[in-house]
Structure formats: structure tokens, C-alpha cells
C-alpha positions in Angstrom: -113.3 -40.0 108.3 -110.5 -41.6 106.3 -111.0 -43.5 103.0 -108.4 -46.0 101.9 -107.8 -47.7 98.5 -105.2 -50.4 98.2 -103.8 -51.5 94.9 -101.7 -54.7 94.6 -99.7 -53.9 91.5 -98.8 -57.6 90.8 -102.5 -58.2 90.4 -103.2 -55.4 88.0 -103.1 -55.3 84.2 -100.6 -52.5 83.4 -98.8 -52.9 80.2 -95.4 -51.2 79.4 -95.4 -47.7 77.9 -94.9 -47.7 74.1 -93.4 -44.2 74.0 -95.9 -43.1 71.3 -96.7 -39.9 73.1 -100.4 -40.1 72.0 -101.3 -39.0 75.5 -99.6 -35.7 74.7 -100.7 -34.9 71.2 -103.5 -37.2 69.7 -105.5 -37.8 72.9 -104.2 -35.3 75.5 -104.3 -36.8 79.0 -105.5 -40.2 77.7 -103.3 -43.2 77.1 -104.0 -45.3 74.0 -103.4 -48.5 75.9 -106.6 -49.8 77.4 -105.8 -51.5 80.7 -106.0 -50.8 84.5 -103.7 -47.7 84.3 -106.7 -45.3 83.6 -108.1 -46.2 87.0 -104.8 -45.9 88.7 -104.4 -42.4 87.5 -107.9 -41.5 88.7 -107.0 -43.0 92.1 -103.8 -40.9 92.2 -105.7 -37.7 91.5 -108.3 -38.7 94.1 -105.9 -39.3 97.0 -104.5 -36.8 99.4 -101.7 -39.1 100.5 -100.1 -41.8 98.3 -98.1 -44.5 100.1 -95.7 -46.5 97.9 -94.8 -49.8 99.6 -92.3 -52.1 97.9 -89.1 -54.2 98.4 -85.9 -52.9 97.0 -85.0 -54.7 93.7 -81.4 -54.2 92.5 -81.1 -50.8 94.2 -84.4 -49.4 92.9 -88.1 -50.1 92.7 -89.4 -53.4 91.3 -90.0 -53.6 87.6 -93.8 -53.7 87.9 -93.8 -50.5 90.0 -91.4 -48.8 87.6 -93.8 -49.8 84.8 -96.6 -48.1 86.6 -94.5 -44.9 87.1 -93.7 -44.9 83.4 -97.3 -45.0 82.6 -98.0 -41.8 84.5 -96.9 -39.8 81.5 -100.5 -38.7 80.7 -100.5 -36.7 84.0 -97.8 -34.4 82.5 -97.8 -31.8 79.8 -95.3 -32.1 76.9 -93.8 -28.6 77.4 -90.4 -28.0 78.9 -90.3 -26.1 82.1 -87.7 -24.9 84.6 -88.8 -24.8 88.2 -87.0 -23.4 91.2 -85.3 -26.1 93.2 -85.9 -28.7 90.6 -83.8 -31.9 90.4 -81.9 -32.4 87.1 -82.0 -30.3 84.0 -85.4 -30.1 82.4 -88.9 -30.7 83.6 -92.5 -31.2 82.5 -95.3 -29.4 84.2 -98.2 -31.3 85.7 -101.5 -31.5 83.8 -103.4 -31.4 87.1 -103.2 -29.4 90.3 -101.1 -31.6 92.6 -100.5 -29.0 95.3 -101.2 -30.3 98.9 -100.8 -33.9 98.0 -98.3 -35.9 100.1 -96.2 -39.0 99.3 -94.7 -41.7 101.6 -92.3 -44.4 100.6 -92.1 -47.6 102.8 -89.6 -50.2 101.8 -87.4 -53.0 103.1 -84.2 -54.5 101.5 -82.1 -57.6 102.0 -79.0 -55.8 103.1 -78.2 -55.3 106.8 -79.0 -51.5 106.5 -81.0 -49.3 104.2 -78.3 -46.6 104.3 -76.4 -46.2 101.0 -78.7 -48.7 99.2 -81.6 -46.5 98.2 -79.8 -44.0 96.0 -81.7 -45.1 92.9 -85.0 -44.7 94.7 -84.1 -41.3 96.1 -83.0 -40.1 92.6 -86.3 -41.3 91.0 -88.6 -39.7 93.5 -86.5 -36.5 93.8 -87.4 -36.1 90.1 -91.0 -37.1 90.5 -91.9 -35.2 93.8 -89.0 -32.8 94.3 -86.2 -33.3 96.8 -87.6 -33.2 100.4 -91.2 -33.3 99.3 -91.8 -36.9 100.3 -91.3 -39.0 103.5 -89.4 -42.3 103.6 -89.3 -45.3 106.0 -86.6 -47.6 104.7 -85.6 -50.7 106.7 -82.8 -53.2 106.1 -83.0 -56.9 107.0 -86.4 -57.2 105.5 -86.3 -61.0 105.4 -86.6 -61.1 109.2 -90.2 -60.0 109.2 -91.2 -63.4 107.8 -89.5 -65.3 110.6 -91.9 -66.1 113.5 -89.1 -66.8 115.9 -87.9 -63.1 115.6 -91.4 -61.6 116.1 -90.4 -60.0 119.4 -87.8 -57.8 117.7 -89.7 -57.2 114.4 -93.0 -56.4 116.2 -91.0 -53.9 118.3 -89.9 -52.2 115.1 -93.4 -52.3 113.6 -94.6 -50.5 116.7 -92.2 -47.7 115.8 -93.6 -47.7 112.3 -97.1 -47.4 113.7 -96.0 -44.5 115.9 -94.4 -42.8 112.9 -97.8 -43.1 111.1 -99.6 -41.4 114.0 -97.0 -38.6 114.0 -97.2 -38.2 110.2 -101.0 -37.9 110.3 -100.5 -35.0 112.8 -97.7 -33.3 110.7 -94.4 -35.1 110.5 -92.3 -37.9 112.0 -90.3 -36.7 115.0 -86.5 -37.0 115.2 -86.8 -39.4 118.1 -89.1 -41.8 116.2 -86.8 -41.5 113.2 -83.9 -42.6 115.3 -85.8 -45.7 116.4 -86.6 -46.5 112.8 -83.0 -46.2 111.8 -81.8 -48.8 114.3 -80.6 -52.2 113.0 -82.9 -55.2 113.7 -79.8 -57.4 114.3 -76.1 -56.5 114.4 -74.5 -56.5 111.0 -72.3 -59.5 111.6 -75.2 -61.6 113.0 -77.6 -60.8 110.2 -75.1 -61.3 107.4 -74.0 -64.7 108.9 -77.6 -65.8 109.1 -78.4 -64.5 105.6 -75.3 -66.2 104.1 -76.1 -69.5 105.8 -79.7 -69.4 104.6 -78.7 -70.3 101.0 -77.0 -73.6 102.1 -74.3 -73.1 99.5 -70.6 -73.0 100.1 -68.9 -69.8 99.0 -66.3 -71.7 97.0 -69.0 -73.5 95.0 -71.3 -70.5 94.5 -69.9 -69.7 91.0 -70.0 -73.2 89.7 -72.8 -75.6 88.7 -71.9 -77.8 91.7 -73.6 -75.4 94.1 -77.0 -76.9 93.7 -75.8 -80.5 94.0 -73.9 -79.6 97.2 -76.7 -77.7 98.8 -76.8 -78.3 102.6 -79.8 -79.8 104.3 -82.3 -77.5 106.0 -81.3 -78.8 109.4 -77.6 -77.8 108.9 -78.7 -74.4 107.5 -80.9 -73.8 110.6 -78.0 -74.9 112.9 -75.6 -72.5 111.3 -78.1 -69.6 111.7 -78.6 -70.5 115.3 -74.8 -70.4 115.8 -74.7 -66.8 114.4 -77.1 -65.7 117.2 -74.8 -66.7 120.1 -72.8 -64.1 122.0 -69.2 -64.8 121.2 -68.0 -62.5 123.9 -69.4 -65.0 126.5 -67.4 -67.9 125.2 -65.7 -69.3 128.3 -62.6 -70.7 126.5 -63.7 -74.3 127.0 -64.6 -76.8 124.4 -68.4 -76.8 124.0 -70.3 -79.2 121.7 -74.0 -78.6 120.9 -75.6 -81.9 119.7 -78.7 -81.0 117.7 -81.3 -83.7 117.2 -84.1 -82.5 115.0 -87.0 -84.8 116.0 -89.3 -83.8 113.1 -86.8 -85.1 110.4 -84.8 -87.5 112.5 -81.5 -85.9 111.7 -78.5 -85.0 113.8 -75.3 -83.1 113.1 -73.3 -86.2 111.9 -72.5 -86.2 108.2 -69.6 -87.5 106.2 -66.2 -86.0 106.9 -67.8 -83.3 109.1 -68.5 -86.0 111.7 -64.7 -86.3 112.4 -64.9 -82.8 113.9 -67.7 -83.8 116.3 -66.2 -84.7 119.6 -69.3 -86.4 120.9 -69.5 -88.5 117.7 -65.9 -89.6 118.0 -66.2 -90.5 121.7 -69.4 -92.6 121.0 -67.6 -94.2 118.0 -64.6 -95.1 120.1 -66.7 -96.8 122.8 -68.6 -98.8 120.1 -65.3 -99.7 118.4 -63.9 -101.0 121.7 -67.1 -102.9 122.4 -66.9 -104.6 119.0 -63.2 -105.4 119.5 -64.0 -107.0 122.8 -66.7 -109.0 121.2 -64.4 -110.4 118.5 -61.7 -111.2 121.0 -64.3 -112.9 123.3 -65.8 -114.8 120.3 -62.4 -116.3 119.4 -61.6 -117.4 123.0 -65.2 -118.6 123.6 -65.2 -120.6 120.4 -61.9 -122.3 121.2 -63.2 -123.3 124.6 -66.6 -124.6 123.5 -65.1 -126.7 120.7 -63.7 -129.0 123.5 -67.1 -129.5 125.1 -70.2 -131.6 124.3 -72.1 -128.4 123.2 -69.7 -127.7 120.4 -72.6 -128.1 118.0 -74.1 -124.8 119.2 -71.0 -122.7 118.4 -72.2 -121.7 115.0 -75.6 -120.6 116.4 -74.0 -118.6 119.2 -71.5 -116.9 116.9 -74.3 -115.8 114.6 -76.5 -114.5 117.4 -73.7 -112.4 119.1 -73.2 -110.0 116.1 -76.9 -109.5 115.8 -77.1 -108.6 119.5 -74.2 -106.2 119.1 -75.9 -104.6 116.1 -79.0 -103.9 118.1 -76.8 -102.6 121.0 -75.0 -100.2 118.6 -78.3 -98.8 117.2 -79.5 -98.2 120.8 -76.2 -96.9 122.2 -75.6 -94.2 119.5 -78.8 -92.5 120.5 -78.8 -93.2 124.3 -75.2 -92.2 125.0 -75.4 -88.6 123.7 -78.7 -88.1 125.6 -77.1 -89.4 128.8 -74.1 -87.1 128.4 -76.4 -84.1 127.8 -78.6 -84.9 130.9 -75.5 -85.2 133.0 -74.1 -81.9 131.7 -77.4 -80.1 132.3 -77.5 -81.3 136.0 -73.9 -80.0 136.5 -74.3 -76.6 134.9 -76.9 -73.9 134.9 -77.4 -72.5 131.4 -79.2 -69.2 131.0 -80.5 -69.4 127.5 -82.9 -66.9 126.1 -83.6 -66.7 122.4 -84.4 -63.0 122.3 -82.4 -60.7 120.2 -80.8 -57.3 119.6 -79.3 -55.5 122.6 -81.7 -57.0 125.2 -81.2 -60.7 125.6 -79.5 -63.3 123.6 -78.0 -66.7 124.0 -75.8 -66.6 127.1 -73.6 -69.3 128.7 -73.4 -67.9 132.2 -72.0 -70.6 134.4 -68.7 -71.8 136.0 -67.2 -74.2 133.4 -64.9 -76.7 135.1 -65.0 -79.5 132.6 -63.1 -79.6 129.3 -66.2 -80.4 127.3 -69.8 -79.7 127.9 -72.4 -81.5 125.8 -75.9 -80.1 125.4 -78.5 -82.2 123.7 -81.1 -80.0 122.1 -84.4 -81.3 120.7 -85.9 -78.9 118.2 -89.1 -79.2 116.2 -88.5 -76.2 113.9 -86.0 -77.2 111.2 -86.0 -74.4 108.8 -85.5 -70.7 109.1 -87.3 -68.9 106.3 -85.2 -66.1 104.8 -86.7 -64.8 101.6 -88.4 -61.7 100.4 -91.8 -62.4 99.0 -93.4 -59.0 99.4 -94.9 -57.3 96.4 -95.2 -53.7 95.5 -98.2 -52.1 97.1 -99.8 -48.7 96.4 -102.0 -47.3 99.1 -104.0 -44.2 98.4 -105.8 -42.4 101.1 -108.0 -39.4 101.3 -108.8 -37.0 104.1 -111.3 -35.0 102.1 -114.1 -35.1 104.7 -111.6 -34.4 107.5 -109.4 -31.7 105.8 -112.0 -30.3 103.4 -115.4 -30.2 105.1 -116.9 -28.2 102.3 -116.3 -31.1 99.8 
């Protein structure tokens, strides 16, 4: 059978190494600091396989994990030693027999790919374990695993990780499975556009204190990320406007000067402007005519009621008209829209466009795309003693 021990490093009391070397001379093999590290060392000696799971922080392991690694000094002897095939110049022999123990590193990072970003991690564990004496599963685009809308793609990748674990338990990960693990979750341009948009900060303001004050709304951030998922190669060359109405927050895509770039907003505004103009013209003529009749005393009441009526009409029309345009467009064109990702399915506009503008009114409940790494370092220690060593 298999025994597993999990250690969440963020929940342990492991203080920084003092560099006093008491564990080498005064109390050999025992650290003077009394905290959880003594148990961690016992677990490392107990396990046949140690799995280090962590997010990439500044091109290396997180500080709490590096702190734990520093505190493994009692596991070494103070003497200098040269070993065949060692990494670097100089080495310290192990205090314990570590032969037969295996190590696995599992990590995600916020870049589009893991390649070229784990040099610091490789260098560290080459010194600790020896080059080629440990197995790695490194994956870029780690934020996507927290996005429920992308679960189809991320679950597919996690199935490859599970397959890799099964193969590793039998010996090693196959080349075919490793190729699947090395695939990008999303294309580079798509992921980076989504990641950049998630901050809601203009690149021009990022270096100044104005960035926080100008942070975009969650709805606009989400809309920009959706736009990054569309297939640009399927753009038909016609003007297309997507009118987003987020029903949970009652926001649409209008906003300040940006509204002047919204064709549907401008068209709606022109209709309302013309309607108000007609009202003012009609009011002048209507007033001039009524003043010559016996009901001239009602002119003031009528002139007060008409603007109120137009105000109510404006509030209704600015919501009704975009929806009407959208429903008309949807009856005229067949949209094949599938929010799957990677190389299988994506957003496709597959239809004969004959109009100069197509308006699509989309009601969405989800208004925020979560893109942040909140994983913590995790140390998993497993033992196969009853399986691999029946005599123990």
C-alpha cells in the first residue's frame, strides 16, 4: 500500500537559518532552532518519493520553500567532498543514506510557457539532487487553472498529469506523455492578451501613480479578455459590433470618450437627438397655434408634460433599440459560437455577411475573469515501503 504525508509549508513554523553551524559541530545533525523543521527532516528521511509542488516566484522557488531548503543543513556533513558528475565546485556528503529516494518537481508559472523560465529552479535542484536525478512537470499559464470557464482545457491537461503519475509509478514518464505536458494551454498571443487585460491598467499609466485611479471596471476587463479569445483569421472584413450587457451589474460598453467609438451607441444617440429636435420644433409651432385658441391656458401644462414624456421615452429607447437590432441580426445570420479553446473549437463567425454592420446583443452573468496565482508551496512525501520493501 501507499502512505502519503502532505505538508503545507505556509502553515508550518519554520524559521530562517541562522548560519551558526551548530548542527555540524555542537549538536551534529540537530538544529538549535526548535520549530517544525525537525519533523520535516524526519518526513524527508521517511519518504521514498518527495514531490515538491510550488508556483514559480521570480524565476525560482517561493521564499518559504527556499527557507525550508536552507534548513536541511543538518542532513549534511561539514566535510568537503568531490563526487563524480557533481554540479558546481565543491560538495558536502549526506549524513544519511539517501540512495533509492526519488524527487519530483511540479510547478506552474504566470508566463505563457515554462521553457526558459525555470533556470533558477533547475540550478538549485541540480546541486541538491544531481543533474538528471529528479523529474519535473513545469507548466506555464498557471492562472488558467483557477478559471472555471476554461476547465475543459485545463482538465484535459490535468488528465495528462495524472497519466504521467501513473507512468512514473511504473518507472518513468514516456516521451509521448511528456510532449502532451509540454503543449501550451492557450496560444502565446491569446494568453498574453488575456493576462495583460486582467490587470485593468493602461500600459502608459503602469509606471505612474495614476494607474490605480484609472483602473478599468471588471466588466471592461472581462470584455477585453473575451476579445482575445476570438479567431482573428475568421474576421470577414465587415464592421462587427458586440454590444455587451452585463445583467448582474447593469453595465454596458458605453463609457466616456470610448462611447464615441461605439457605432451602435452613436446610431441610438442620433435617433434620440433627432427625436428631441422634432419635439422642440413641434413645441414651438404647437405653442404658437394654441395661444390663439380658448385653451391657451393649458399651454404651460402641455409644454411641461412633453419633456417628461420624452425623458421616459429616451430611458426606454436606449435599452430597447440595441436589443431590437441584435434580435434582427440574429434572425438574419447564423452564428456558430463555441467557447471552447486551444486547437479544437473557438469563437467562429461562420456566415455570409452581407450587411455593413452586424450587431450582437450578448447578455452575460459572469462579469469577472479571475487571473491570479494563489497556490502555495506544497511538499508531498510518499512511501512505498510495504510495496517495495516487503521485509520492512
